[in-house]
C-alpha positions, -999 to 999 in steps of 0.1 A, spaced: -163 -195 -637 -175 -163 -622 -176 -157 -585 -174 -130 -559 -156 -132 -525 -176 -115 -498 -182 -115 -460 -205 -143 -450 -240 -135 -437 -261 -155 -413 -282 -168 -441 -251 -184 -456 -245 -207 -427 -265 -237 -440 -242 -238 -471 -212 -231 -449 -220 -261 -427 -224 -282 -459 -189 -273 -469 -176 -281 -434 -192 -315 -436 -177 -321 -471 -143 -313 -456 -149 -337 -427 -156 -365 -453 -125 -355 -473 -104 -357 -440 -119 -391 -432 -138 -378 -402 -174 -378 -415 -189 -380 -380 -167 -354 -363 -187 -323 -371 -208 -313 -340 -214 -276 -349 -249 -267 -362 -262 -239 -383 -275 -222 -352 -241 -225 -336 -225 -209 -366 -250 -181 -366 -247 -175 -328 -209 -176 -328 -201 -157 -360 -225 -128 -358 -236 -105 -331 -218 -81 -306 -187 -102 -301 -183 -127 -330 -158 -155 -325 -149 -158 -361 -150 -140 -395 -160 -159 -425 -155 -152 -462 -175 -170 -489 -170 -175 -526 -204 -170 -541 -211 -185 -575 -242 -187 -596 -247 -222 -580 -244 -209 -544 -214 -209 -521 -185 -228 -536 -159 -221 -509 -152 -205 -475 -124 -192 -455 -130 -190 -417 -106 -170 -395 -104 -159 -359 -80 -137 -338 -52 -151 -317 -22 -137 -299 14 -147 -302 36 -141 -272 65 -137 -296 49 -117 -323 17 -100 -311 -17 -101 -329 -22 -129 -354 -51 -145 -371 -58 -182 -374 -72 -196 -406 -93 -225 -393 -105 -237 -426 -101 -228 -463 -126 -251 -480 -134 -253 -517 -162 -276 -528 -147 -306 -547 -167 -296 -578 -151 -262 -577 -114 -271 -572 -91 -257 -598 -114 -228 -605 -94 -201 -586 -117 -200 -556 -90 -212 -532 -66 -186 -544 -92 -158 -542 -102 -169 -507 -66 -170 -495 -60 -136 -511 -89 -122 -491 -77 -137 -459 -42 -122 -464 -56 -88 -473 -78 -90 -442 -48 -99 -420 -28 -70 -434 -58 -46 -428 -59 -58 -392 -21 -53 -388 -15 -88 -377 21 -101 -375 12 -136 -388 -15 -157 -403 -13 -194 -393 -31 -226 -401 -27 -263 -401 -27 -288 -430 -28 -325 -428 6 -341 -437 -10 -363 -463 -28 -335 -481 0 -329 -506 -21 -308 -531 -29 -284 -502 7 -283 -490 19 -276 -526 -7 -249 -530 3 -231 -497 40 -234 -504 35 -220 -539 18 -190 -523 49 -184 -501 37 -201 -468 61 -220 -446 49 -255 -438 64 -262 -404 68 -300 -404 85 -302 -370 55 -290 -350 27 -312 -337 -8 -301 -330 -19 -305 -294 -55 -306 -283 -78 -313 -254 -112 -322 -266 -144 -316 -245 -140 -350 -227 -103 -343 -221 -111 -309 -206 -137 -325 -183 -114 -353 -172 -85 -328 -166 -107 -305 -144 -121 -335 -125 -85 -347 -118 -77 -314 -101 -101 -322 -72 
């Protein structure tokens, strides 16, 4: 399979959203995606983009994405967070995942970051094996903590 890895463009966001929705189904959260194509365009492009996205373009369209954004570690300094590395199910095993991860790591090195971090579901053994094979450390003793939109609202209301 032939493909190229390139920076995403606004016109790619419809296909990017399709891959995000495919991932949500895979992760058993089909109704969790709230972001829209317009959100992705507004948040990823312009004067102060909130993320950078790479796409794997094939003759059939976009077969995978890697979406990253900057963070800061109080222990290490600048880092980037890999929010999602998604390869369409029909494209798995074609090398797209490796090529996308390669691009993310080269991007991180170019930015001079001290770390690239991401999460993986504990039941996604193929992804865990893939990341460990690439030299990543899967930290199984950390839990992800989140406040969703409703949790933020309730928290702030409780301050009054």
